[in-house]
N, C-alpha and C positions, 0 to 999 in steps of 0.2 A: 314348640320347645326351642330354647336358645342356648347355644354353647359359646363361651368365650374361649378362643383358641390362642394360647400363648406360644409364641415362637421365639426361641433363643438362638444365639449365634453359633450354629454348627453346620457342617456340610450337609447334614440330613434335612436342612431347611426346605429343600426342594420337595421333600415328601409331604410337607405340611399343606401344600397346595392340593395334593391328591386327597389328603385327609379331609380338607374343607369340602371338596366336591363330593366325596362319598357321603359325608354327613348331610349335605344339601339333598342328595339323592334320597335320603331317608326322611326328608321333610323337616330338617333341622335348620334354623337360622344360625348363621355363624358370624361373630364379630371377632376381629383379629387384633391381638396385642403383640407388638414386637419390641424386642430389645434393640438397642442401636447396633449391636453386633450382628443381629439377624439381618438388618438392612444391608449389610455388606455382601450377603449371599443372595437375597431375594428382595426386590424393591417393594415398598408399601403399595405402590400402584398395582402390582400384580394381585395382591390380596384384595385391594379395593375393587378391582375389576371383577374378580371371581365372587366375592361376597356380596357386592352391592352396598356395603356399609363402610363407614369411616374406619380407617385403620389407626390405632392408637400407639404412639411411640413415646413422645415427650409429654409428660404430665402437665407441663406449663406452656405448651406450644401456643394455645389460643390466648392465654393470659398475657404472654410476653408481647404478642403482636398487637394487643389492644382490641382485636376484633371480636374476641369471645371470652370475656372474663369468666363466665360460668363454666367454660371448658376446664377450668382448674378442678372442677368437682366431677368430671366425667367418670373417674374411677369409682365413685360412690354410686352414681346414677346407673352405670352399666352393671355394677355388681348387684343392684337391687332387682334387675330384670333377667339375671343369668340363672339358668337351671343347672349348669355344670361348667366347671373351669378345667380345661384340658391344656397341659403344657407339653407340646410335642414338636420338635425335640426339646428335651431339657438337658442342657449342658451341665458339666460339673460345677461351673461358676453359678449358673442359675439355681441349681439344686442347693448349693451352699447358702445363697441369699434367701431362698425360701425357708430353709431350715432355721436360720438365725433371725428371721423376721425383718430383714432389711426392707426399706421402702424408698429406693433411690431412683426408680423409674416407674413408668406406668404399670408394667407387668407386676412388679413386686409390691407396689402400693395397692394395686387391685387385689392381689392375693390376700392382703390383710383385711380388705373390706368385704370380700365375698363370703357368704355363708353357705353357698351351694357345695355339693360334693366336689372334691379336687382330685384330678387324675394326672399323674406325671409319667411321661414316657421318656426315660433317659436315653441318651445317645452320646457315646464318647469312645476314645481309644481304650483297649482292654486294660492297659496298665493303670489308666486313670480310673476306670470302673472298679478295679480291684483295690485301689488305694484305701487305706484305713479311714481317712477323713471323709471320703465319698461314702463309704459303707456306713459310717456313723451318721452322716447327714440323711442317708436313705432311711436308716432306722428311726431317726427323729421324726421324719415325715410319716412313716408308717404308724408310729405310736400316736400321732395326732389324727389318725384315721384317713390319711391320704392314700389313695389307690395307686400303687406303683405297677406299671406294666413293664415287666422285666425285659431288658434288651435281649436280642437273639445272638446266637453265636454265628459268626461269619467273617468274611473278609472286609477289612476296614479300608477307608480311603487312602490310608497310609501304607496299604498293602500288607499289614499284619493280619493275623487271624486269631479270633477268640471272641469272648462275650463282650458286648458293648454296642453292637449295631442296633439302630432303632428297630423296635418290633415291627412286624409286617403291618402295613396300613389297615388291612381288613381286620386284623386282630384288635388294633386300637379302636377302630370304629365299632366293632362288636362289643367291646368292653364298655364304651361310652353309651351305646344304645341300650345295653343291658341295664346300666345304672339309671338312665333316663326313663326307661319303660317301667322300672320297678319303683321309681322315685316316690310315688304317693299311694301305693296300694295298701299301706297300713295307716292311712290318714285317720287320726283321731283314736286309733286303737290303743288301749292301755296294756302295756307289756311289762312284766317283771322279769328281770334277768339277774342271775347270780353268777359270780365269777371268783376265781382264785381259791386258795386253800383256806383251811382254818388252822388255828394253833391251840395246842393244849399244853399248859405249863407242867413241868416236872418239879422245878424249884424256882426261886426268884431269877435265875439267870439261864435256865435251860428249858427247852420245850421240844415237843414233837410236832411235826407237820408233814407235808408231802411236797412233791415236785411241781405241783400246779403253778403255772405262771400267771394265770388269769387272762392270757391273751385271747383265748377263744370267747370267753364271756364278754370281754370288752369289744371284740370285733362284732359280736352279735348285737350288743347295745348300740354301737355306732351305726351298723347297717339298719337296724330297726328305726333308729332316730332319723336317718336319711330317708327312709321310706314313709315318714310321716307319723310314726307311732309316738305316743307319750310314754317314755321309757323311765322306769325306776330301776336303778342298778344297785344290788347288794353285793359288796365286794369284801372279800377277805384280804389280808395283808399281802400286797404284791410289791415287787421291787420297783416297778415303774409307775407307782401311783401318782407321782408328781407330774408325769408326762401325760397321763390319761385322765380326762376329766369329763364328767357329765353333770348337768345341772342338778339332777335328782339322784345323788349317790349317797348310799348309807354304808359307812365303813364299819366293819365288824372284825372281831379277832377270833373268838372261840366258836365252836359249833352251836352252843346254846344261844349265843348272841346272834348268829346267823339265823337260827330257827325263829327267834322272836321277831327279827326284822322281816323275815319272809312272811310269817303269819300276819304281822301287822299290815303289810302292803299287798298281800295276795287277795284280800277281800275286794279291792277295786279292779284287779287285773282281769282281763279277758284271756290272756295268754301268760303262762309262767314257763320260763326256760331255765332249767336248773343246770347251768354249765359249771357251777362251782364243784369243788372236790372236798367237801367237809370230811373231817376225820371220822372213821368208823369206831375208834376207841379212844379213850382218854385215861390218864392215870387215876386210880381210885382215890389217891390222896396226893396232895401237893405239899411238898416240904416247905416249911416257912423260912428255913435258912438254906443257904447254898450247901449242897451235898459235897463233902470234901472228897478229893481224889483218892485219899488214903483209905476211904471206906472199902472194906472187903466184902465179898459176896453180896454185892448190891442186887436186889431183886425189885423190879417194878411190877405192881399188879395193875391190870387195866380192866375197865368196864366199858360196855358198848355205849356209844352216844345215841341220841334219838335219831331215828331215820326220818329226815325232813321230807324227802321225796315221797316216802310211803304215807306220811301224815297228809301231805297234799293230795295224794291219790285217793285217800279214803274220804276226802271232803271236797271233791272237784267242783260240784255245783255248776256244771256246764262249762267250766274252764277248759282250755286246751293246755295240756301238760306235756312238756318235752323234757326228757331226761338224757343223761349222758352215762356211758359206761366205759371205763378204761380196763381193757382186758389183755391178758398175756397169752391166752389160749382159748380155743372154742368160741371165737368172737361172736358168731351169729347165735349159737345156742344159748350162751350166757346172756347175751343182750336180749334175746326174745324172752327168756325166763324173767329177767328183771322188768321188762316192759309189762308183762302180764301180772307179775306179783305186786307191782306198784301202781297198776291201773293207769298206764301212760297212753298218750295218743301217738307219740313218736319217741324213739330212742336213737341216739347217735352213739355208735360203738367205735371207739378209738383204740388203736394198738398202744399198749403201755410199755412196750419194750421193743428193742431192735432199732435199726437205723432210721426207720420212719416213725418213731415214737412221737406222739403229739406233745409230749411234755416239754415245756420251755423252748418251743420252736415256733417260727412264723408260718410253718407249713403244717398241713394236716391231710390225712386221708381217712375215710371213715365209711362205715356201713350205716345207712339210715333205715330203720325198720318201723313199720306202722302197725297199728292194732290188729290188722288182718294177717300179719306175718309176712307181708310183702316187703322186699328189701331193695335198696338202691345203693350200688357201690359208687362212691365218689373218689376219683383218683387223687393223687397227691397235688394239692392246690394250696394257695395261701389261705390263712384263716379268714381273711376278709371275703374271699370267694366262697369258702365253705359256709360262712355266716349267711350269705345271700342264698345259697342252695338250701340251707335249713329253713330260712324264712320263706322261700318259695313254697315249701311244703306246708308251712303254717298258714300261708295265705289260702292255699287250697282247702285246708280244713275249716278256715273261717267262712269260706264261701258255702 
């Protein structure tokens, strides 16, 4: 296994050397990419001595000297052989350049060339970490599937106290090893994932929907793809659709459109993960003209939509079927009842209310229940971490 370790110019640079050694202790080959700012804190010679590999700083270093013209393409060659790209520490400047896709040095150019999973461990002053522009850049990276290792709370080099200090070295190494070890355990498996809400029209300008953001489904699709699966994603309308993209995505709007897409693609799938939140009801009749505000005593009649998950459960044909349940009370009992009634292999029960609600959040905590009634509590984690925990259970079932 090979990790490209990106080091940007912050005081936490000295911890990068320890990260390198810890990865080597786990049998990982490490090649280091440094920004010019990073070289002001730790010399490239240090990382070359520790890694035994060339350290990359200037993308045109070899070409300018005339000694190694092909060195101008090292960012492509190294990217092809990299299993994971880790940036630790990642300064505010580095995060901004990654977010907008700049390619003005070796590290940022490499970032655009690499197709392996990307992990970013930020480190900066608390005020910088909490600045709106930094938060927006972090969200941009998360939406692209980048794994963010949140900084810890502690005392900074500037003697202030708060969040922003580089996460502990061991935590960073554990995250990296977890991703590397899971990387290909779904190689070649065909997985269908659904995400987001559905929409049902009331009239030409109004509709009903729900609070599902699609983030959990997209995180599952991203994680499954990183682990080698051939993923088909069926997505309802979500706010960040332009930011989140997969090669095999089917965009739908209504519950019936989602049902047809799922049925069409489920035949080839070995695993179906229904993370979407299709509506349970739709208006019996859709007005052809806008309903005027002055209309008095407006009454809408609803009818149930088809239960996609139950339809899949009735015709599993050996497939592994994973469902989700958003509950406001009796989480375990309601989840277990849904699992049994719909013939599921696993169900993920999320809180639908309260401060830890999974709706429109990057965080999630859940109870995973299997067909035997055994449950596993997952504490509050990012949805990308939750996705991997769910897929760990799917891998067990496939075995």
